[in-house]
C-alpha positions in Angstrom: -54.6 -44.0 -87.0 -53.8 -45.9 -83.9 -50.1 -46.7 -83.7 -49.0 -49.1 -80.9 -45.5 -47.6 -80.9 -47.0 -44.2 -80.1 -48.9 -45.6 -77.1 -45.7 -47.4 -75.9 -43.7 -44.1 -76.1 -46.5 -42.3 -74.1 -46.3 -45.0 -71.5 -42.5 -44.9 -71.2 -42.7 -41.1 -71.0 -45.3 -41.2 -68.3 -43.4 -43.7 -66.3 -40.2 -41.6 -66.6 -42.0 -38.5 -65.3 -43.5 -40.5 -62.4 -40.1 -41.9 -61.4 -38.6 -38.4 -61.5 -41.4 -37.0 -59.4 -41.0 -39.8 -56.9 -37.2 -39.3 -56.7 -37.7 -35.6 -56.1 -40.2 -36.3 -53.3 -37.9 -38.8 -51.7 -35.0 -36.4 -51.9 -37.0 -33.7 -50.3 -38.2 -35.9 -47.4 -34.6 -37.1 -46.8 -33.4 -33.5 -46.7 -36.1 -32.5 -44.2 -35.6 -35.6 -42.0 -31.8 -35.0 -41.9 -32.3 -31.8 -39.7 -29.9 -28.9 -39.3 -27.2 -31.0 -37.5 -26.9 -33.4 -40.4 -26.4 -30.6 -43.0 -22.8 -29.9 -44.0 -23.2 -26.2 -44.3 -19.9 -24.2 -44.3 -18.9 -22.4 -41.1 -20.1 -18.9 -40.9 -18.2 -17.6 -37.8 -15.2 -19.8 -37.3 -12.8 -21.3 -39.8 -14.3 -23.9 -42.2 -11.1 -26.0 -41.9 -8.4 -25.9 -39.3 -8.4 -24.7 -35.7 -8.0 -21.5 -33.6 -6.6 -21.4 -30.1 -7.5 -18.0 -28.6 -5.9 -17.3 -25.2 -6.6 -14.6 -22.7 -3.0 -14.0 -21.8 -0.6 -15.4 -19.2 -0.2 -18.8 -20.7 1.2 -20.2 -17.5 -1.0 -23.3 -18.1 1.2 -25.3 -20.5 -1.8 -27.5 -21.2 -3.0 -24.8 -23.6 0.2 -24.7 -25.5 0.3 -28.5 -25.5 -3.2 -28.5 -27.1 -1.9 -26.1 -29.7 1.1 -28.3 -30.6 -1.2 -31.4 -30.8 -3.5 -29.5 -33.3 -0.4 -28.5 -35.3 0.6 -32.2 -35.6 2.9 -32.7 -32.6 6.3 -31.4 -31.4 8.0 -32.0 -34.8 5.5 -29.9 -36.7 6.8 -26.7 -38.3 5.7 -23.8 -36.1 6.0 -20.0 -36.8 6.0 -17.6 -33.9 5.1 -13.9 -34.7 6.2 -11.5 -31.9 5.4 -8.3 -33.7 2.8 -7.1 -31.1 5.7 -6.8 -28.6 7.0 -3.6 -30.2 10.7 -4.4 -30.7 12.3 -3.5 -34.0 13.8 -6.9 -34.5 13.5 -10.4 -33.2 15.6 -13.5 -33.8 15.8 -17.2 -32.8 16.8 -16.2 -29.2 13.3 -14.7 -28.7 12.2 -15.7 -25.1 8.7 -16.6 -26.4 10.1 -19.8 -27.9 11.1 -21.2 -24.5 7.7 -22.6 -23.6 7.4 -24.3 -26.9 10.9 -25.8 -26.5 10.0 -27.0 -23.0 7.2 -29.0 -24.6 9.5 -30.6 -27.1 8.9 -28.4 -30.2 11.8 -28.8 -32.6 10.9 -26.8 -35.7 10.4 -23.2 -34.6 10.8 -20.1 -36.8 10.5 -16.4 -35.6 8.8 -14.2 -38.2 8.6 -10.5 -37.8 8.4 -7.2 -39.7 6.9 -3.8 -39.2 7.0 -3.1 -42.9 3.8 -3.8 -44.8 5.6 -3.9 -48.0 7.9 -6.7 -46.7 4.8 -8.6 -45.4 3.4 -8.5 -48.9 6.3 -10.5 -50.4 6.7 -14.2 -51.1 10.1 -14.1 -49.5 8.6 -13.0 -46.2 5.7 -15.5 -46.2 7.8 -18.5 -47.2 7.9 -19.9 -43.6 4.1 -19.6 -43.4 3.8 -21.7 -46.6 5.2 -24.7 -44.8 3.8 -24.0 -41.3 1.3 -26.3 -39.6 0.9 -23.9 -36.7 1.3 -20.2 -36.2 1.5 -18.4 -32.8 0.9 -14.7 -32.3 2.4 -13.4 -29.1 1.2 -10.6 -26.8 1.7 -6.8 -26.8 -0.4 -4.3 -28.6 -2.8 -5.6 -31.3 -2.6 -2.5 -33.5 1.0 -3.4 -34.3 -0.2 -6.6 -35.8 -2.9 -4.8 -37.7 -0.5 -2.2 -39.0 2.0 -4.8 -40.2 -0.2 -7.6 -41.6 -3.9 -6.9 -42.2 -4.7 -7.2 -45.9 -1.2 -8.3 -46.9 0.1 -11.5 -48.4 1.1 -12.5 -44.8 -2.6 -12.2 -43.8 -3.7 -14.4 -46.6 -0.9 -16.9 -45.9 -2.3 -17.2 -42.3 -5.7 -18.0 -43.8 -3.9 -20.7 -45.9 -2.5 -22.3 -42.8 -6.1 -22.8 -41.6 -7.2 -24.0 -45.1 -4.6 -26.7 -44.9 -6.0 -27.9 -41.7 -3.4 -26.2 -39.5 -3.8 -24.1 -36.3 -3.5 -20.4 -35.7 -3.2 -19.4 -32.0 -2.5 -16.2 -30.1 -2.4 -14.8 -26.6 -3.4 -11.4 -25.3 -3.0 -9.1 -28.3 -2.5 -12.2 -30.4 -5.9 -13.3 -29.4 -7.7 -10.1 -30.1 -6.3 -9.8 -33.6 -8.0 -13.1 -34.5 -11.5 -11.5 -34.3 -13.1 -9.2 -36.9 -13.4 -6.1 -34.7 -10.2 -5.0 -33.0 -11.1 -4.1 -29.4 -8.5 -2.0 -27.6 -6.9 -1.2 -30.9 -6.1 2.4 -30.2 -2.4 3.5 -30.6 -2.6 6.0 -27.7 -4.0 3.7 -24.9 -5.1 0.1 -24.4 -7.9 1.4 -22.2 -9.7 2.8 -25.3 -12.1 0.0 -26.5 -13.0 1.6 -29.9 -10.0 3.5 -31.1 -8.1 4.3 -34.3 -7.6 0.6 -35.4 -10.8 -1.4 -35.5 -10.2 -4.2 -38.1 -8.7 -7.5 -37.1 -7.8 -10.6 -39.1 -11.4 -11.8 -39.2 -10.7 -15.5 -38.6 -13.7 -15.3 -36.1 -16.3 -13.4 -38.0 -18.5 -10.8 -36.3 -16.7 -11.0 -33.0 -14.8 -8.7 -30.7 -12.3 -10.4 -28.4 -10.9 -9.1 -25.2 -8.3 -10.6 -22.8 -6.8 -10.5 -19.3 -10.5 -10.2 -18.4 -10.8 -10.8 -14.6 -7.1 -10.4 -13.8 -7.3 -6.7 -14.9 -11.0 -6.1 -14.0 -12.1 -5.8 -17.6 -15.3 -7.7 -17.4 -17.5 -4.7 -18.1 -15.5 -3.2 -21.0 -16.9 -5.2 -23.9 -20.4 -3.9 -23.1 -19.5 -0.6 -24.8 -18.4 -2.3 -28.0 -21.4 -4.6 -28.3 -23.8 -1.7 -27.5 -22.3 0.2 -30.4 -22.2 -2.8 -32.7 -25.1 -5.1 -31.7 -24.2 -7.6 -34.5 -20.9 -8.5 -32.8 -20.5 -11.3 -30.3 -18.2 -10.2 -27.5 -15.8 -12.9 -26.2 -13.8 -12.0 -23.1 -11.1 -14.4 -21.9 -9.3 -14.4 -18.6 -5.6 -15.3 -18.2 -4.5 -18.9 -18.5 -7.8 -19.6 -20.3 -8.5 -20.3 -24.0 -11.1 -21.3 -26.5 -10.4 -23.9 -29.1 -12.4 -23.1 -32.2 -13.2 -25.6 -34.9 -15.9 -24.6 -37.4 -18.7 -22.9 -35.6 -18.1 -24.4 -32.2 -15.6 -23.7 -29.4 -14.6 -25.5 -26.2 -13.2 -23.7 -23.2 -9.9 -25.0 -21.7 -7.6 -23.7 -19.0 -7.9 -22.4 -15.4 -10.4 -19.5 -15.4 -13.4 -18.2 -17.3 -14.7 -16.9 -20.6 -17.4 -14.2 -20.7 -20.0 -14.0 -23.5 -21.6 -10.7 -24.6 -24.6 -11.2 -26.9 -26.9 -8.2 -27.5 -29.8 -10.5 -28.2 -29.6 -12.3 -24.8 -29.0 -11.6 -21.2 -29.2 -13.2 -17.8 -32.6 -13.6 -16.2 -31.4 -11.0 -13.6 -30.6 -8.5 -16.3 -26.9 -9.1 -16.5 -25.4 -8.4 -20.0 -22.8 -11.2 -19.9 -22.3 -14.7 -18.6 -19.4 -16.9 -17.9 -18.2 -20.3 -19.3 -15.7 -22.5 -17.6 -13.4 -25.4 -18.7 -15.4 -28.0 -20.5 -18.2 -25.7 -21.5 -18.9 -25.4 -25.3 -20.5 -22.7 -27.4 -22.3 -22.8 -30.7 -21.1 -19.7 -32.5 -23.7 -19.9 -35.2 -26.7 -20.2 -32.8 -24.9 -18.3 -30.1 -25.8 -21.0 -27.5 -23.7 -22.4 -24.7 -24.0 -26.0 -23.7 -22.4 -28.9 -21.9 -22.3 -32.6 -22.6 -24.3 -34.7 -20.2 -27.3 -33.8 -18.0 -25.9 -30.7 -16.4 -27.5 -27.7 -18.2 -24.5 -25.6 -17.4 -24.2 -21.9 -17.9 -27.1 -21.6 -20.3 -29.8 -22.3 -17.7 -30.1 -18.6 -16.7 -29.6 -17.1 -20.2 -32.8 -15.7 -21.7 -33.7 -14.5 -25.2 -34.1 -10.8 -24.3 -32.3 -7.9 -26.1 -30.3 -5.5 -24.1 -32.3 -2.4 -23.0 -31.6 0.8 -24.9 
């Protein structure tokens, strides 16, 4: 028997299904039209939140430290300085590495140091990191930082500084430790590129970072590392030069150059690295250099061609 209410229910159901299909199609079209730049995918190389300031040593350019302080929130922001790479048994508030920060007006500075992993794994030790807006890792030998802090509570507390939107920076050894692969991490000599310590903090994933690049004629040294580990991006920084990393992009600041070593790309002449200067930017996810404006910049001679075996 024909029942008008049955027909009405079928009509409502059909309309509902049609609306759902239309909504799904519209949603798909919107997603496609948004393109990759409009997606809010999490960072896959750099920190999802917060900033890194990675310096090639020297730090005679106070503009780099000024940028670090600005990212931390200004001169009154709580800053922790970790001098452990320097190799002394103890450090206190008279540490000379604080002078540059004081010259820039920093008022809340704490020196934090240990060589004891057990101490670095305690809440008492990491208490200054819990309130820090910025952390600076000074130079020396990067394996000392790895020995003291990698995979400890202090290591995780450094990640938390980034998660809170703070900044972690480092110069020389303090720069190299920020990568995932620890170049020059050998305890016997800093001329050994792949030594007895190879694990860094990993704040820049799948990277190997070198420093003092041109000043010490090191521009060819990262080739060995990237040849052995083609998945790594090599980043070499000269003195008084830094990259400021936010998400999956960095900007070059300072006075000299940054070299990029990407196993999947080379110069059209066959060179295995290329240089970026102040103002140049780099997409860490796509591994592409670019500049704002019409100047194609350093990427104009970079070709998609793997390194020869």
